[in-house]
C-alpha positions in Angstrom: 95.9 93.4 106.4 93.0 93.7 103.8 90.8 93.5 106.8 92.2 96.2 109.0 92.2 98.3 105.9 88.3 98.0 105.5 88.2 98.5 109.1 90.3 101.9 109.0 88.1 103.2 106.0 85.0 102.0 107.7 85.7 104.1 110.6 86.2 107.6 108.9 83.8 109.9 109.4 82.1 111.8 107.1 84.1 114.3 105.3 81.3 117.0 105.5 82.3 117.1 109.3 86.0 116.9 108.9 88.0 120.5 109.0 90.2 120.8 105.8 93.5 119.8 107.7 91.6 116.5 109.1 90.5 115.9 105.9 93.8 116.2 104.3 95.7 114.5 107.3 93.3 111.4 106.5 93.8 111.4 102.8 97.8 111.8 103.2 97.0 108.6 105.4 94.8 106.7 103.0 97.4 107.4 100.0 99.7 106.2 102.9 98.1 102.6 103.5 97.4 102.2 100.1 100.8 102.6 98.7 102.2 100.0 101.9 99.5 97.6 101.0 100.7 97.6 97.0 104.6 97.2 98.3 103.2 94.6 100.7 101.1 92.7 98.0 103.8 92.9 95.4 106.5 91.8 97.6 104.4 88.6 98.6 103.8 87.9 95.1 107.6 87.5 94.6 107.9 85.4 97.5 105.5 83.1 96.7 106.9 82.9 92.6 110.2 82.4 94.7 108.9 79.7 97.0 106.7 78.1 94.3 109.8 77.8 92.2 111.9 76.5 95.2 109.4 74.0 96.0 109.2 72.5 92.4 113.0 72.3 92.3 113.2 70.4 95.9 110.4 68.5 94.7 112.8 67.4 91.8 115.6 66.5 93.9 113.9 64.3 96.1 112.5 62.5 92.9 115.7 62.2 91.2 117.1 60.9 94.6 114.2 58.1 94.8 113.9 57.0 91.7 117.6 57.0 90.1 117.7 57.3 86.3 114.4 58.1 85.7 
């Protein structure tokens, strides 16, 4: 996703050549991309934390099953 964002922003024409309408369009689109990226990154962090906790729990269960009483 970050790579796609970089490509989009790299392809943006020079603002001096843009009409006010197109400049507004690009600004709106950039805000939308940034908001989406922020939401995506937040969700991925939440999922990552959840899966790390779940993995630790399953690892503990497996250890207890293999070595009962430890």
